[in-house]
C-alpha positions as CSV (number, residue, x, y, z in Angstrom):
1,X,-73.1,-21.3,18.7
2,X,-75.2,-20.9,15.8
3,X,-72.3,-20.0,13.8
4,X,-69.5,-22.0,15.7
5,X,-71.6,-25.2,15.1
6,X,-73.1,-24.4,11.7
7,X,-76.5,-25.2,13.0
8,X,-80.1,-23.5,12.5
9,X,-81.7,-21.7,15.6
10,X,-84.6,-24.5,15.4
11,X,-82.2,-27.2,15.9
12,X,-80.1,-25.4,18.6
13,X,-83.6,-25.0,20.5
14,X,-84.3,-28.6,20.1
15,X,-80.7,-29.4,21.8
16,X,-81.4,-26.9,24.2
17,X,-84.7,-28.8,25.3
18,X,-83.2,-31.7,25.4
19,X,-80.3,-30.6,27.6
20,X,-82.7,-29.4,30.3
21,X,-84.9,-32.9,30.3
22,X,-82.0,-34.9,30.7
23,X,-80.3,-32.6,33.5
24,X,-84.2,-32.4,35.0
25,X,-84.6,-28.9,34.8
26,X,-88.1,-28.1,35.7
27,X,-90.0,-24.8,34.5
28,X,-87.9,-21.8,33.5
29,X,-84.4,-22.1,33.9
30,X,-82.1,-19.0,34.8
31,X,-79.4,-19.2,32.3
32,X,-76.2,-17.9,33.8
33,X,-72.3,-18.3,32.6
34,X,-71.9,-21.9,33.6
35,X,-75.1,-23.2,32.6
36,X,-74.6,-22.0,29.2
37,X,-70.6,-23.0,29.1
38,X,-71.8,-26.4,30.1
39,X,-74.7,-26.4,27.6
40,X,-71.8,-25.1,24.8
41,X,-69.9,-27.7,26.0
42,X,-72.5,-30.5,25.8
43,X,-74.0,-29.5,22.2
44,X,-70.1,-29.6,20.9
45,X,-69.9,-33.3,22.5
46,X,-72.9,-34.5,20.8
47,X,-72.0,-33.1,17.1
48,X,-68.6,-34.8,18.0
49,X,-70.0,-37.7,18.5
50,X,-72.2,-37.6,15.3
51,X,-69.2,-37.1,13.2
52,X,-67.6,-40.0,15.1
53,X,-70.4,-42.3,14.5
54,X,-70.6,-41.5,10.8
55,X,-66.9,-42.7,10.3
56,X,-65.2,-39.0,10.4
57,X,-62.2,-40.6,11.9
58,X,-59.7,-42.3,10.3
59,X,-57.9,-45.1,11.9
60,X,-53.8,-45.8,11.5
61,X,-52.8,-49.4,11.0
62,X,-50.5,-50.8,14.3
63,X,-47.1,-51.1,13.8
64,X,-43.9,-50.9,15.6
65,X,-42.0,-48.2,13.1
66,X,-45.3,-45.9,12.8
67,X,-45.3,-42.8,14.8
68,X,-48.7,-41.2,15.3
69,X,-50.3,-38.3,17.1
70,X,-52.6,-39.3,19.8
71,X,-56.0,-38.1,20.7
72,X,-57.2,-38.4,24.0
73,X,-60.0,-40.4,25.3
74,X,-62.9,-39.5,23.8
75,X,-61.4,-36.9,21.3
76,X,-63.8,-37.8,18.3
77,X,-60.0,-37.4,17.2
78,X,-59.8,-34.1,16.5
79,X,-60.5,-34.6,12.5
80,X,-63.9,-34.9,13.9
81,X,-65.1,-31.4,15.3
82,X,-62.0,-29.7,14.6
83,X,-61.9,-30.5,11.1
84,X,-65.5,-30.8,9.8
85,X,-66.9,-28.1,12.2
86,X,-64.0,-25.7,12.1
87,X,-63.4,-25.5,15.6
88,X,-60.1,-23.5,16.7
89,X,-60.0,-23.3,20.6
90,X,-57.3,-21.9,22.8
91,X,-54.7,-24.4,24.5
92,X,-55.1,-25.7,28.4
93,X,-52.6,-25.9,30.5
94,X,-54.3,-27.2,33.4
95,X,-51.7,-28.8,36.1
96,X,-49.6,-30.1,33.2
97,X,-52.1,-32.1,31.8
98,X,-52.2,-32.7,28.0
99,X,-55.0,-30.5,26.1
100,X,-57.6,-32.5,25.2
101,X,-61.3,-32.7,24.3
102,X,-63.0,-33.4,27.5
103,X,-65.0,-36.5,27.8
104,X,-68.6,-36.3,28.2
105,X,-70.0,-37.5,31.4
106,X,-72.5,-39.8,29.3
107,X,-69.9,-41.5,27.1
108,X,-68.7,-45.1,27.1
109,X,-64.8,-45.3,27.7
110,X,-62.7,-46.0,24.9
111,X,-60.4,-48.7,24.7
112,X,-56.7,-48.2,25.0
113,X,-56.2,-49.4,21.2
114,X,-58.6,-46.7,20.2
115,X,-56.8,-43.9,21.4
116,X,-54.1,-43.8,18.4
117,X,-55.8,-42.1,15.8
118,X,-54.6,-41.0,12.2
119,X,-55.3,-37.0,12.3
120,X,-55.9,-34.6,9.7
121,X,-53.9,-31.3,10.8
122,X,-56.3,-28.5,11.6
123,X,-55.5,-25.2,10.5
124,X,-55.1,-22.0,12.9
125,X,-58.4,-20.3,11.2
126,X,-61.9,-21.7,11.4
127,X,-62.6,-24.0,8.2
128,X,-65.9,-24.7,6.3
129,X,-67.1,-28.5,5.9
130,X,-65.3,-30.0,3.4
131,X,-62.4,-27.9,3.1
132,X,-59.1,-30.5,2.4
133,X,-56.4,-30.2,5.0
134,X,-53.2,-31.1,4.8
135,X,-52.1,-34.8,6.5
136,X,-49.0,-35.2,8.7
137,X,-49.0,-39.2,7.8
138,X,-47.6,-41.8,9.4
139,X,-45.0,-42.1,7.0
140,X,-44.0,-38.5,7.6
141,X,-43.9,-38.5,11.1
142,X,-41.4,-41.9,11.1
143,X,-39.1,-40.2,8.8
144,X,-38.9,-37.3,11.4
145,X,-35.1,-37.4,12.3
146,X,-34.3,-36.9,16.4
147,X,-32.5,-34.1,17.3
148,X,-30.1,-36.0,19.2
149,X,-29.3,-37.9,16.0
150,X,-28.9,-34.9,13.9
151,X,-26.2,-35.8,11.2
152,X,-22.9,-33.3,11.2
153,X,-23.7,-30.7,13.6
154,X,-21.7,-27.4,13.9
155,X,-20.2,-28.3,10.3
156,X,-20.1,-25.5,8.0
157,X,-22.3,-25.1,5.0
158,X,-20.9,-21.9,3.5
159,X,-18.3,-19.3,4.0
160,X,-18.3,-16.1,2.8
161,X,-14.6,-14.5,2.9
162,X,-12.7,-17.5,4.2
163,X,-9.3,-15.7,4.6
164,X,-10.5,-13.8,7.2
165,X,-9.9,-15.8,10.2
166,X,-12.8,-17.0,12.1
167,X,-12.7,-15.3,15.9
168,X,-11.8,-17.4,19.1
169,X,-15.1,-16.6,21.1
170,X,-15.7,-15.9,23.6
171,X,-13.2,-12.9,23.9
172,X,-10.5,-12.8,26.5
173,X,-11.2,-10.8,28.9
174,X,-14.9,-10.9,29.0
175,X,-16.3,-8.1,27.5
176,X,-20.1,-6.6,27.5
177,X,-22.3,-5.8,24.9
178,X,-23.2,-2.3,26.2
179,X,-19.3,-1.0,25.6
180,X,-19.0,-2.8,22.2
181,X,-22.1,-2.1,20.4
182,X,-24.4,0.9,19.6
183,X,-28.1,-0.4,18.1
184,X,-30.2,2.3,16.6
185,X,-33.4,2.0,14.5
186,X,-33.5,3.8,11.2
187,X,-37.3,3.2,11.0
188,X,-39.8,4.9,13.4
189,X,-41.2,2.2,15.1
190,X,-44.2,3.8,16.2
191,X,-45.3,3.6,12.7
192,X,-45.5,0.1,12.7
193,X,-48.1,0.4,15.4
194,X,-51.3,1.0,12.9
195,X,-54.5,-0.7,13.0
196,X,-54.7,-4.0,11.0
197,X,-57.9,-4.9,9.2
198,X,-58.7,-1.2,8.4
199,X,-57.1,-1.2,4.7
200,X,-59.5,1.3,2.6
201,X,-59.4,0.5,-1.1
202,X,-58.8,4.0,-2.0
203,X,-55.7,4.0,0.3
204,X,-54.4,1.1,-1.4
205,X,-55.0,2.2,-4.4
206,X,-52.9,5.5,-3.9
207,X,-50.3,3.6,-2.5
208,X,-50.0,1.7,-5.5
209,X,-50.2,4.7,-7.7
210,X,-47.3,6.4,-5.7
211,X,-45.2,4.1,-5.9
212,X,-45.3,4.3,-10.0
213,X,-44.9,8.3,-9.4
214,X,-41.5,7.7,-7.1
215,X,-40.0,5.7,-9.9
216,X,-41.3,8.3,-12.5
217,X,-39.4,11.3,-10.2
218,X,-36.2,9.1,-10.2
219,X,-35.9,8.4,-13.8
220,X,-36.8,12.2,-15.0
221,X,-33.5,13.0,-12.6
222,X,-31.6,10.4,-13.5
223,X,-31.9,10.7,-17.2
224,X,-33.0,14.2,-17.5
225,X,-36.3,13.0,-19.3
226,X,-38.9,15.6,-19.7
227,X,-42.6,15.0,-19.3
228,X,-43.0,15.3,-22.8
229,X,-41.1,11.9,-23.2
230,X,-42.9,9.8,-20.5
231,X,-46.3,9.4,-21.9
232,X,-49.3,6.7,-21.9
233,X,-47.7,3.4,-23.0
234,X,-51.2,2.3,-24.1
235,X,-51.8,5.1,-26.5
236,X,-50.9,4.8,-30.3
237,X,-47.4,6.5,-31.0
238,X,-44.8,5.6,-33.4
239,X,-42.3,7.8,-32.0
240,X,-39.9,6.4,-29.4
241,X,-41.4,7.3,-25.7
242,X,-40.1,6.2,-22.3
243,X,-42.9,4.3,-20.1
244,X,-43.0,3.6,-16.4
245,X,-45.6,1.3,-14.9
246,X,-46.0,-1.7,-12.8
247,X,-45.7,-5.2,-14.5
248,X,-48.9,-7.4,-13.9
249,X,-50.2,-10.6,-15.5
250,X,-53.4,-11.1,-17.4
251,X,-54.1,-14.2,-15.9
252,X,-56.8,-13.8,-13.0
253,X,-56.5,-17.5,-11.6
254,X,-52.7,-18.0,-10.5
255,X,-51.2,-14.7,-11.5
256,X,-48.6,-16.7,-13.7
257,X,-46.1,-14.5,-15.6
258,X,-44.6,-15.3,-19.0
259,X,-44.2,-13.4,-22.2
260,X,-47.6,-14.3,-23.6
261,X,-49.3,-12.7,-20.3
262,X,-47.1,-9.9,-19.1
263,X,-48.9,-6.5,-19.2
264,X,-47.8,-2.7,-18.1
265,X,-49.8,-0.7,-16.0
266,X,-49.2,3.0,-15.9
267,X,-50.2,5.6,-13.1
268,X,-53.1,7.6,-13.4
269,X,-51.5,10.6,-14.2
270,X,-50.0,9.5,-17.2
271,X,-52.0,6.6,-18.2
272,X,-55.3,6.8,-16.1
273,X,-54.2,3.3,-14.7
274,X,-54.3,1.8,-18.4
275,X,-52.9,-1.4,-19.0
276,X,-50.8,-2.6,-22.2
277,X,-49.2,-6.0,-23.4
278,X,-45.5,-6.0,-23.7
279,X,-43.6,-7.3,-26.4
280,X,-40.0,-8.3,-26.0
281,X,-38.7,-9.6,-28.9
282,X,-36.9,-6.4,-30.0
283,X,-35.7,-5.9,-26.2
284,X,-31.6,-4.6,-26.8
285,X,-29.0,-5.6,-24.0
286,X,-27.9,-3.4,-21.6
287,X,-24.8,-2.7,-20.9
288,X,-23.5,-4.5,-17.6
289,X,-26.5,-6.7,-17.3
290,X,-25.8,-10.0,-16.9
291,X,-28.1,-12.5,-18.6
292,X,-31.6,-12.2,-20.1
293,X,-34.1,-9.6,-18.3
294,X,-36.1,-11.1,-15.8
295,X,-39.5,-9.8,-14.6
296,X,-42.0,-10.5,-11.7
297,X,-45.5,-9.2,-10.8
298,X,-45.6,-6.0,-9.0
299,X,-42.2,-4.8,-10.3
300,X,-42.0,-1.2,-11.2
301,X,-40.2,-0.7,-14.8
302,X,-38.9,2.0,-16.7
303,X,-39.1,1.2,-20.6
304,X,-38.0,2.6,-23.7
305,X,-39.9,1.7,-27.0
306,X,-43.1,2.2,-29.1
307,X,-47.0,1.4,-29.8
308,X,-47.1,1.2,-33.2
309,X,-51.0,0.2,-33.4
310,X,-52.3,0.7,-30.2
311,X,-52.5,-2.9,-29.4
312,X,-49.1,-3.5,-27.7
313,X,-45.9,-1.5,-26.4
314,X,-42.8,-2.8,-28.1
315,X,-39.8,-2.5,-25.6
316,X,-36.6,-1.8,-27.0
317,X,-34.3,-0.9,-24.0
318,X,-34.9,-1.3,-20.0
319,X,-33.7,2.1,-17.9
320,X,-32.2,1.1,-14.9
321,X,-33.7,2.2,-11.6
322,X,-31.3,4.4,-9.5
323,X,-30.1,2.3,-6.3
324,X,-30.6,3.9,-3.0
325,X,-27.6,5.5,-1.8
326,X,-24.7,4.0,-0.1
327,X,-24.2,4.2,4.0
328,X,-21.7,6.7,5.0
329,X,-20.4,7.8,8.5
330,X,-18.1,10.5,9.3
331,X,-14.5,9.4,9.8
332,X,-14.6,10.4,13.4
333,X,-17.3,8.1,14.6
334,X,-15.8,5.2,12.5
335,X,-12.3,5.8,14.6
336,X,-14.5,5.4,18.0
337,X,-16.5,2.5,17.0
338,X,-12.9,0.8,15.9
339,X,-11.6,1.5,19.4
340,X,-14.2,0.1,20.7
341,X,-13.6,-3.6,19.1
342,X,-10.0,-3.5,19.8
343,X,-10.5,-6.7,21.6
344,X,-12.0,-8.3,18.3
345,X,-14.5,-8.0,15.6
346,X,-18.1,-7.3,16.3
347,X,-19.6,-11.0,16.3
348,X,-23.3,-11.9,15.3
349,X,-25.0,-15.2,15.6
350,X,-28.1,-15.2,13.6
351,X,-31.2,-17.7,13.1
352,X,-34.2,-17.9,11.9
353,X,-37.5,-20.2,12.7
354,X,-39.2,-22.3,12.8
355,X,-37.3,-23.9,15.8
356,X,-38.3,-27.1,16.2
357,X,-39.8,-30.3,14.0
358,X,-43.3,-31.0,13.2
359,X,-43.6,-33.9,16.3
360,X,-43.1,-31.8,19.2
361,X,-42.7,-28.6,20.7
362,X,-39.6,-29.1,22.4
363,X,-37.7,-26.5,20.9
364,X,-34.6,-28.2,21.3
365,X,-33.0,-26.3,18.1
366,X,-33.6,-23.0,19.9
367,X,-32.2,-24.9,23.3
368,X,-29.0,-25.6,21.3
369,X,-28.5,-22.2,19.7
370,X,-28.9,-20.5,23.0
371,X,-26.7,-22.5,24.7
372,X,-24.0,-21.9,22.0
373,X,-24.5,-18.3,22.4
374,X,-24.1,-18.3,26.3
375,X,-20.7,-20.4,25.8
376,X,-19.6,-18.1,23.1
377,X,-20.6,-14.9,24.3
378,X,-21.4,-13.2,20.7
379,X,-22.1,-9.3,20.8
380,X,-25.4,-9.8,19.2
381,X,-28.1,-12.9,18.9
382,X,-30.3,-12.1,16.0
383,X,-33.4,-14.5,16.1
384,X,-36.1,-14.2,13.6
385,X,-39.6,-15.8,13.5
386,X,-41.5,-17.8,13.3
387,X,-41.7,-18.7,16.8
388,X,-44.7,-20.6,17.4
389,X,-45.7,-21.1,14.0
390,X,-49.4,-21.4,13.4
391,X,-48.7,-23.8,10.8
392,X,-47.3,-26.1,13.3
393,X,-49.8,-29.2,13.8
394,X,-49.7,-29.0,17.3
395,X,-50.1,-25.6,17.5
396,X,-53.0,-25.5,15.0
397,X,-54.3,-28.6,17.3
398,X,-53.6,-27.3,20.7
399,X,-52.4,-30.4,21.5
400,X,-49.0,-29.9,24.0
401,X,-48.6,-29.7,27.6
402,X,-48.1,-26.5,29.9
403,X,-46.7,-26.6,33.5
404,X,-49.0,-25.2,36.0
405,X,-52.2,-23.6,35.6
406,X,-52.9,-20.1,33.8
407,X,-53.5,-17.1,35.7
408,X,-57.2,-17.6,35.5
409,X,-57.0,-21.0,37.0
410,X,-58.6,-22.5,33.8
411,X,-56.2,-22.7,31.1
412,X,-53.3,-21.1,29.0
413,X,-52.7,-19.2,26.2
414,X,-50.0,-19.5,23.3
415,X,-48.4,-16.4,25.3
416,X,-47.7,-18.9,28.1
417,X,-46.5,-21.4,25.6
418,X,-44.1,-18.6,24.1
419,X,-43.0,-17.7,27.7
420,X,-42.5,-21.5,28.9
421,X,-40.8,-22.8,25.7
422,X,-39.1,-19.6,24.2
423,X,-38.5,-16.9,26.8
424,X,-36.7,-19.6,29.4
425,X,-34.6,-20.7,26.5
426,X,-33.5,-16.9,25.6
427,X,-32.9,-16.3,29.1
428,X,-30.1,-18.9,29.1
429,X,-27.8,-16.4,27.1
430,X,-25.5,-13.9,29.1
431,X,-27.6,-10.8,29.5
432,X,-24.1,-8.5,29.9
433,X,-22.5,-10.4,27.2
434,X,-25.0,-10.8,24.5
435,X,-27.7,-8.5,22.9
436,X,-30.6,-10.3,22.0
437,X,-32.8,-9.0,18.9
438,X,-36.1,-10.6,18.1
439,X,-37.8,-10.0,14.7
440,X,-41.4,-11.4,14.4
441,X,-42.8,-13.5,11.3
442,X,-46.6,-12.9,9.9
443,X,-46.7,-16.5,11.0
444,X,-46.3,-16.2,14.6
445,X,-49.0,-17.1,16.8
446,X,-48.4,-14.8,19.9
447,X,-48.0,-11.6,17.5
448,X,-51.6,-10.2,16.8
449,X,-50.2,-7.9,14.3
450,X,-50.0,-10.5,11.5
451,X,-50.0,-8.2,8.3
452,X,-46.9,-7.3,6.6
453,X,-45.6,-4.4,7.4
454,X,-45.6,-6.3,11.0
455,X,-44.8,-4.2,14.5
456,X,-42.5,-6.0,16.9
457,X,-43.5,-8.3,19.7
458,X,-44.0,-7.3,23.2
459,X,-41.0,-8.1,25.3
460,X,-42.8,-7.3,29.0
461,X,-46.0,-9.3,28.0
462,X,-43.3,-12.2,26.8
463,X,-41.6,-12.0,30.0
464,X,-38.3,-11.3,27.9
465,X,-35.2,-10.6,29.5
466,X,-33.7,-6.9,29.8
467,X,-30.9,-7.8,27.1
468,X,-33.7,-8.3,24.3
469,X,-34.6,-5.7,21.8
470,X,-37.6,-6.4,20.0
471,X,-37.8,-5.1,16.3
472,X,-40.5,-4.9,13.6
473,X,-40.5,-7.0,10.3
474,X,-38.9,-5.4,8.2
475,X,-36.4,-3.7,10.1
476,X,-33.6,-1.4,9.0
477,X,-30.9,-0.9,12.0
478,X,-27.5,0.0,12.7
479,X,-25.0,-1.9,15.2
480,X,-22.5,0.7,15.2
481,X,-21.8,1.9,12.0
482,X,-22.9,-1.0,9.8
483,X,-26.6,-0.7,8.6
484,X,-28.6,-4.1,8.5
485,X,-31.9,-5.0,7.0
486,X,-33.7,-8.0,7.7
487,X,-37.1,-9.3,6.8
488,X,-38.8,-12.8,6.8
489,X,-40.1,-12.4,3.3
490,X,-38.1,-11.8,0.0
491,X,-36.7,-8.6,-1.1
492,X,-35.6,-6.8,-4.6
493,X,-32.4,-4.2,-3.9
494,X,-33.4,-2.6,-7.3
495,X,-36.9,-1.9,-6.1
496,X,-36.0,-0.5,-3.0
497,X,-38.3,-2.5,-0.9
498,X,-38.3,-5.4,1.2
499,X,-41.3,-6.6,-0.8
500,X,-42.0,-5.2,-4.1
501,X,-44.1,-8.3,-5.7
502,X,-47.7,-7.7,-5.8
503,X,-50.1,-9.2,-5.3
504,X,-48.2,-11.9,-3.3
505,X,-48.4,-15.4,-4.8
506,X,-51.0,-17.9,-3.8
507,X,-49.7,-20.9,-1.9
508,X,-48.8,-23.5,-4.2
509,X,-48.4,-27.0,-3.6
510,X,-45.8,-27.0,-1.0
511,X,-47.9,-24.6,0.9
512,X,-45.5,-21.5,0.7
513,X,-47.6,-18.4,0.4
514,X,-46.9,-14.4,-0.1
515,X,-47.4,-12.9,3.3
516,X,-50.9,-10.9,3.9
517,X,-50.1,-7.5,3.0
518,X,-51.6,-4.0,4.5
519,X,-51.0,-1.8,1.4
520,X,-51.6,1.7,2.6
521,X,-48.7,1.0,4.9
522,X,-46.0,-1.0,2.7
523,X,-44.0,1.8,2.3
524,X,-42.5,0.8,5.8
525,X,-40.9,-1.7,3.8
526,X,-39.1,0.7,1.5
527,X,-35.4,1.4,2.0
528,X,-35.2,4.2,-0.1
529,X,-33.2,6.6,2.3
530,X,-30.1,4.2,2.4
531,X,-28.7,0.9,1.1
532,X,-28.1,-1.6,3.6
533,X,-24.6,-2.7,4.1
534,X,-25.9,-6.5,5.4
535,X,-29.2,-8.3,4.3
536,X,-30.4,-11.2,6.5
537,X,-33.3,-12.8,4.3
538,X,-34.0,-16.3,6.1
539,X,-35.7,-18.4,3.5
540,X,-36.3,-21.8,2.4
541,X,-34.3,-21.6,-0.6
542,X,-30.8,-23.0,0.0
543,X,-28.7,-21.1,2.0
544,X,-25.8,-18.8,0.9
545,X,-23.6,-15.8,1.8
546,X,-22.5,-13.6,-1.0
547,X,-22.0,-10.1,-1.9
548,X,-24.6,-8.7,-4.5
549,X,-23.7,-5.1,-5.7
550,X,-21.8,-4.1,-2.6
551,X,-24.3,-5.4,-0.3
552,X,-23.8,-8.6,2.1
553,X,-26.6,-10.6,1.9
554,X,-27.2,-14.0,3.9
555,X,-29.8,-16.6,4.2
556,X,-28.9,-18.6,7.2
557,X,-31.5,-20.8,6.6
558,X,-34.1,-22.2,9.0
559,X,-33.1,-23.3,12.6
560,X,-35.4,-26.5,12.2
561,X,-37.2,-28.0,9.2
562,X,-40.3,-30.3,9.2
563,X,-38.5,-33.5,9.8
564,X,-34.7,-32.4,10.9
565,X,-32.7,-29.8,12.1
566,X,-31.8,-27.0,10.4
567,X,-29.0,-24.2,10.0
568,X,-27.8,-20.9,11.3
569,X,-25.1,-18.2,10.5
570,X,-22.4,-16.6,12.5
571,X,-20.6,-13.3,11.5
572,X,-17.6,-11.2,12.4
573,X,-16.9,-8.0,11.4
574,X,-13.8,-6.3,11.6
575,X,-13.1,-2.7,12.4
576,X,-13.2,0.0,9.3
577,X,-9.5,0.5,8.7
578,X,-9.0,4.5,7.8
579,X,-6.5,5.2,5.4
580,X,-3.5,7.6,6.1
581,X,-2.9,11.1,6.5
582,X,-4.9,13.8,8.4
583,X,-8.3,13.0,6.3
584,X,-7.4,9.3,5.2
585,X,-7.7,8.1,2.0
586,X,-9.6,10.2,-0.2
587,X,-10.9,7.7,-2.7
588,X,-12.5,6.1,0.6
589,X,-14.7,9.1,1.2
590,X,-18.4,9.0,0.0
591,X,-18.6,11.2,-3.5
592,X,-19.6,14.9,-2.5
593,X,-20.1,14.3,1.1
594,X,-16.9,16.1,2.8
595,X,-14.9,13.5,4.8
596,X,-18.4,11.1,5.3
597,X,-16.5,7.7,4.7
598,X,-18.2,4.7,2.8
599,X,-18.5,1.5,5.2
600,X,-17.2,-1.2,2.6
601,X,-18.6,-3.8,4.7
602,X,-18.2,-6.6,2.2
603,X,-14.2,-6.3,2.2
604,X,-14.2,-7.0,6.1
605,X,-16.8,-9.2,7.4
606,X,-16.7,-13.1,7.5
607,X,-19.9,-14.9,7.1
608,X,-20.1,-18.9,8.1
609,X,-23.3,-21.0,7.5
610,X,-23.6,-24.0,10.0
611,X,-25.8,-27.1,10.6
612,X,-27.2,-26.7,14.1
């Protein structure tokens, strides 16, 4: 209670004495769990009343068009104790009653007009007094478009390969996903079950160093570079050398990167981790590169240049880092997969959270997606988090209803909210015709593993149906022969990683920040073994579906934005056509693999991004 309410022991003692006198306790009091719980509750309500008396609640102007969040009777409006004291409580679900702060038995009943308050939204973790919070204002709330009035539902926003016809779903006769789809995880899923919050500095440093060393080996193999040519870029050496290192910024405030603040950090073995400023004015254009060179913090680069005086490294050329190898499959297996898709191409429906607007937790967009999947019966429904978003105002406040009582008779948890609002809707999907894949987000409140890389959700704990497969974030998996990569953070193909940026960017004005990273386990986000055929990368940026260096990259957008419904994507992948002759077309085979053929998914896939 001292830490929770930010009071000193003497003040807590006085409050205990006052509490005992008010309740008529005589002599020594035998404290049990019930008395301690009641005393804690009484103390919180007293502090809440103090904040309210000091004007901690900001009332909203009345009006027919203004929409507000309502604080229950005696709530001291959550802007009181929740904001000023930094409290964060698990929501209750007693008999379907909206979770509110209980009224003190000594509190004067508030009038009906006082129930509507202008609330500040509390975050999901405790704050110190005075921390500014984002507000869900009356103006923002009134601009939210009801789901039933969403514009142009089902219209296509973006299409890749429109020459390929859209399939007619459901297939006739009805099919089962078990007879058409084989799911294989390329990652070792057990490696994602590491303990978070146990990161050691030397392990993080070692991982960052190993990333540079890995690129050093790749450059030596690709260009035949000797160890003498790979030297410390910070040392004075007028002769031309090759330097491999990490792009960092000299700004310690916000990590802003520009030509004046760009440094190159070498590995410990070659340059003792030294940093040297980069000069790019003599940078030559690399054949095949479109547009100017671009850099980002954390990028591993190989540069050719000179250091004439020890003060800077003058870059003359950027050496291309070898890409991951293309995925390939034996011809016989491709024929088998093709036979399984005789009724039609592999159909995949994909969406990413959030799945509800900021004024409610009804999850209407998710319900619409599951209803559509139940009707069309795609082979795979891929849903990516966040599901219960910790940044949602009502989740942060615990201001929502749950049906019935929790198993302990007192209240429910966020897992109960997931079971009621998410699992029940996913259960609408045909368990025979469609396999459901769930991938979490670091903002998911029901996933204890909040660092990136992130382990999968617990299917049984969340009471998800049998046709659901839970995968980690990020994931590399195959559906038949097609290799998919999926994550809820950004990626760079040339870096062989789902998240090569380091350090993660801080939250700007729009509130979007990089994920919390567990550096020793960040290699789990690499895809060095094989290059995905398809990358699913939901983002707040404009939706798209395009081919990048032979990889089909899809941003399905978000199923729901803060104030309106969003978008999702549908994909159909035709079977791989095998060339004539006993061994097929020789030019279709992967180089030096003896009959193992490339997938060429970009030639046989159609992607449509649609409005929910």
